[in-house]
C-alpha positions in Angstrom: 96.2 112.1 125.3 95.7 108.3 125.0 97.2 105.9 127.5 100.2 103.8 126.3 99.0 100.2 126.3 102.1 98.5 124.8 102.3 94.9 125.9 105.3 92.6 125.4 104.8 89.9 122.7 103.5 86.6 124.1 105.3 83.3 123.5 102.4 82.4 121.2 102.8 85.6 119.1 106.5 85.0 118.8 105.9 81.5 117.6 103.4 82.7 115.0 106.0 85.3 113.7 108.7 82.6 113.6 106.4 80.2 111.8 105.6 82.8 109.1 109.3 83.6 108.7 110.3 80.0 108.1 111.2 79.3 104.5 110.7 82.9 103.4 113.5 83.5 100.9 112.3 86.7 99.2 109.6 88.7 100.8 108.4 90.6 103.9 106.6 90.1 107.1 104.6 93.1 108.3 103.4 93.3 111.9 100.4 95.5 112.5 99.8 97.0 115.9 96.8 98.8 117.2 96.8 100.5 120.6 100.1 98.9 121.3 98.8 95.3 120.6 99.8 93.0 117.8 96.6 92.5 115.8 97.8 91.2 112.4 100.7 89.5 110.6 101.0 90.0 106.8 103.3 87.7 104.8 104.2 88.8 101.2 106.4 86.3 99.3 108.1 86.8 96.0 108.8 84.0 93.6 112.1 84.7 91.8 112.2 83.3 88.2 115.7 82.5 86.9 116.6 84.5 83.8 116.3 82.5 80.6 119.5 82.1 78.6 119.2 82.5 74.8 119.6 79.2 72.9 122.9 78.6 71.4 123.1 77.8 67.8 
């Protein structure tokens, strides 16, 4: 069985996560870990388009 190599997140990693979360209104942040280490941050952002109202007339 493999050895558990989980490490606490560093201050730099926490800052990177916070930076990616700033201004995110609709979307997700996915943190990818390999062997207990953070190796990737994916940011997926949605742009919400307001519904168009029919013209009056």
